[in-house]
C-alpha positions in Angstrom: -30.0 -17.0 37.2 -28.3 -14.4 34.4 -25.3 -16.4 33.3 -23.5 -12.7 32.3 -22.3 -13.5 28.9 -25.3 -12.3 26.9 -23.1 -10.5 23.6 -20.4 -12.5 23.5 -19.2 -15.2 21.0 -19.2 -18.9 21.0 -17.3 -21.7 18.5 -19.2 -24.6 19.3 -17.5 -27.6 17.4 -19.6 -31.0 16.4 -23.1 -29.0 17.2 -25.2 -30.3 14.4 -26.4 -32.6 16.9 -26.1 -34.5 20.0 -24.2 -32.6 23.1 -22.8 -30.3 21.1 -25.9 -29.1 19.7 -27.1 -28.9 23.6 -24.4 -26.7 24.3 -24.8 -24.4 21.5 -28.7 -24.0 22.1 -27.8 -23.2 25.7 -25.3 -20.8 25.1 -28.1 -18.9 22.2 -30.9 -18.9 25.0 -28.2 -16.9 27.2 -28.1 -14.7 24.0 -24.5 -15.6 23.3 -23.5 -15.3 19.6 -23.0 -18.8 18.4 -21.1 -20.2 15.4 -21.5 -23.9 15.3 -19.0 -26.0 13.2 -19.8 -29.7 12.0 -19.5 -31.8 8.6 -23.2 -32.5 7.2 -24.3 -29.4 6.1 -28.0 -30.4 6.0 -27.8 -31.3 9.5 -26.1 -28.3 10.1 -28.4 -25.9 8.5 -30.9 -27.5 10.1 -29.6 -27.2 13.5 -28.6 -23.3 12.9 -32.5 -22.3 12.4 -33.1 -24.2 15.4 -30.6 -22.3 17.2 -32.0 -18.4 15.9 -35.3 -19.7 17.1 -33.8 -20.3 20.8 -31.6 -16.9 20.2 -35.2 -15.6 20.2 -35.0 -11.7 20.1 -32.0 -11.2 22.1 -30.3 -10.1 18.9 -27.6 -13.2 19.4 -26.0 -14.1 15.7 -25.6 -17.3 14.6 -23.1 -18.7 11.8 -22.4 -22.2 11.1 -19.4 -23.7 8.8 -19.9 -26.9 7.3 -16.2 -28.1 7.9 -14.3 -31.1 9.2 -12.5 -29.5 12.2 -10.3 -31.8 12.9 -8.7 -30.9 9.6 -6.0 -28.2 9.2 -8.4 -27.3 6.1 -11.6 -27.3 8.3 -10.0 -25.2 11.0 -9.1 -22.2 8.9 -12.6 -22.3 7.1 -13.8 -21.3 11.0 -10.7 -19.2 11.5 -11.6 -17.3 8.5 -14.9 -16.0 10.6 -12.2 -14.5 13.0 -10.3 -15.8 16.0 -12.0 -13.7 18.5 -14.0 -16.0 20.4 -15.1 -15.5 23.8 -16.1 -19.3 24.7 -14.7 -22.2 22.9 -16.9 -25.9 23.2 -14.3 -28.4 21.7 -16.0 -31.9 20.7 -15.5 -34.0 17.8 -16.9 -37.7 17.4 -15.2 -40.3 19.1 -13.7 -42.9 17.7 -15.5 -46.6 16.9 -15.5 -49.5 19.5 -13.4 -52.6 19.4 -10.8 -54.8 20.1 -7.5 -53.4 20.5 -5.8 -56.0 18.6 -7.5 -55.2 15.4 -6.4 -51.3 15.9 -2.9 -50.3 13.8 -1.3 -47.3 13.9 -3.1 -45.6 11.5 -6.2 -45.6 13.8 -4.3 -44.5 16.9 -3.1 -42.0 15.1 -6.5 -40.3 13.6 -8.1 -41.2 17.3 -5.4 -38.9 18.6 -5.3 -36.2 15.8 -9.5 -36.0 16.5 -9.6 -36.3 20.2 -6.6 -34.8 21.7 -4.8 -32.8 19.0 -7.6 -30.9 17.3 -9.0 -29.7 20.9 -5.5 -28.4 21.5 -5.1 -26.4 17.9 -8.7 -25.1 18.8 -6.9 -23.7 22.4 -3.5 -22.3 20.9 -5.4 -20.5 18.3 -7.4 -18.7 20.3 -6.2 -18.7 24.5 -3.8 -15.9 23.6 -6.7 -13.7 22.8 -9.2 -14.8 25.2 -6.3 -13.7 27.9 -5.7 -10.0 26.4 -9.4 -9.1 26.6 -9.7 -10.5 30.0 -12.2 -13.1 29.6 -12.2 -16.7 28.2 -14.1 -19.9 28.8 -12.8 -23.2 26.9 -15.1 -26.4 28.0 -13.6 -29.7 26.1 -16.1 -32.3 25.9 -14.4 -35.6 26.7 -16.0 -38.7 28.1 -16.9 -40.2 31.4 -14.1 -42.9 29.9 -11.4 -40.9 31.1 -12.2 -41.7 34.8 -13.8 -45.0 34.2 -12.6 -46.7 31.5 -14.7 -48.7 28.7 -12.9 -51.7 27.6 -14.3 -51.7 23.9 -13.3 -47.7 23.7 -9.8 -47.7 24.1 -9.3 -45.4 21.3 -11.2 -42.8 23.0 -10.1 -43.7 26.6 -6.2 -43.3 25.3 -6.8 -40.1 23.3 -9.0 -38.3 25.6 -6.8 -39.0 28.6 -3.7 -37.3 26.7 -6.2 -34.2 26.2 -7.1 -34.5 30.1 -3.7 -34.3 31.1 -2.4 -31.2 28.5 -5.4 -29.3 30.2 -4.5 -30.0 33.9 -0.8 -28.3 32.9 -2.1 -25.0 30.7 -4.9 -24.7 32.6 -2.8 -23.7 35.7 -0.3 -21.3 33.6 -0.4 -17.4 33.7 -4.2 -17.3 31.3 -5.8 -18.9 34.6 -5.1 -15.2 35.8 -6.4 -13.2 33.2 -9.8 -14.4 33.3 -9.7 -18.0 30.9 -11.0 -21.3 32.3 -10.4 -24.5 31.0 -12.3 -27.2 32.0 -13.5 -30.4 30.5 -16.9 -32.1 30.6 -17.4 -35.5 30.8 -20.3 -36.6 29.7 -21.8 -40.6 30.8 -24.6 -42.4 28.8 -26.6 -39.6 27.0 -29.1 -40.3 24.7 -27.8 -39.7 21.6 -26.8 -41.1 18.1 -23.1 -41.8 20.0 -24.1 -44.4 22.5 -26.7 -46.0 20.3 -23.6 -46.6 18.1 -21.5 -47.9 21.3 -24.6 -50.4 22.3 -24.8 -51.7 19.3 -21.2 -52.7 19.0 -21.6 -53.8 23.1 -24.8 -56.1 22.1 -22.6 -57.7 18.6 -20.1 -58.4 21.1 -22.2 -60.3 23.9 -24.2 -62.0 21.5 -27.3 -60.0 22.9 -30.0 -57.8 20.9 -30.3 -54.4 21.4 -32.7 -53.6 23.5 -31.6 -56.0 25.9 -28.1 -54.4 26.1 -29.7 -50.7 26.2 -32.1 -51.6 28.8 -29.3 -53.4 31.3 -27.1 -50.1 30.6 -30.1 -47.7 32.1 -30.4 -50.0 35.3 -26.7 -49.9 35.9 -27.4 -45.9 35.9 -28.1 -44.9 39.5 -30.8 -41.9 37.9 -32.2 -45.2 35.8 -32.4 -43.6 32.5 -29.9 -41.5 30.1 -28.6 -38.4 30.0 -30.6 -35.7 27.7 -28.3 -33.3 25.2 -30.0 -30.2 26.7 -29.3 -30.8 30.7 -25.5 -31.0 29.2 -25.8 -28.1 27.5 -27.3 -26.2 30.7 -24.1 -27.7 32.8 -21.3 -26.4 29.9 -23.2 -22.9 29.8 -22.6 -22.2 33.5 -19.1 -23.9 32.7 -19.0 -20.7 29.9 -20.5 -18.1 32.9 -18.7 -15.2 34.7 -20.5 -17.0 38.0 -17.9 -20.0 37.0 -14.9 -17.8 36.5 -13.2 -19.5 39.6 -13.5 -23.2 38.7 -10.4 -24.0 36.2 -8.3 -27.1 35.4 -11.5 -29.4 36.6 -13.2 -32.6 34.8 -16.7 -32.4 35.4 -18.4 -35.4 35.4 -22.3 -35.9 34.0 -23.4 -39.3 34.8 -26.1 -40.0 36.7 -24.1 -41.0 39.2 -23.0 -44.3 37.2 -19.2 -43.6 38.5 -18.9 -45.8 41.7 -15.9 -43.9 43.3 -15.6 -41.1 46.1 -13.7 -38.8 44.3 
């Protein structure tokens, strides 16, 4: 399927590896110009080279900015390249797992800054330009914990739920009639460094070894496996497509069937 977005320009955050990279790669394969941002310069440069290969002969460019998107300085570094992004994929590493009794105000503010306020700032900086041009796609990578909370991820549960509530409102404002969609993409268990870190925390809390916890988690997923960044990226690319223009304000869950609810 031709997604109809070749020649568009996308900003993809947290894209040096994992789910962010999967999204950037899928867009590059569609001929989308991609600007990727992450904190690690070395990993980001390696990712950029791989994305050039993914873009092939499409003529799409790949640029990278080594910056912390959760800071004003980091966002300024990205927007120094321009504000005219047609596609924005917001993504930032989730806060650490733990017991809520051990989190102070600083931990909560840091989580909210990274996983709620940063996406809002990116939306604020780009949505009006998208509306003026008559096309825009914003995809926020959140978490399946928005629908099914994970006890050791309380910081993420709270901050990402706040973003979800915000998006539910802004996606249904006048921008919806101007060709701009805003959706959230909720990953379940994907084989990433983030998942390995979460499983390590769960193992420590339960007193079990890592492999036991890892395999048990797989068995609780109807698909009996973890997802891959590539298939997550494909879902993201579709949400950014011309064909997805009638989908906005939605929370798209990709979890191998793990969520047990009907709705």
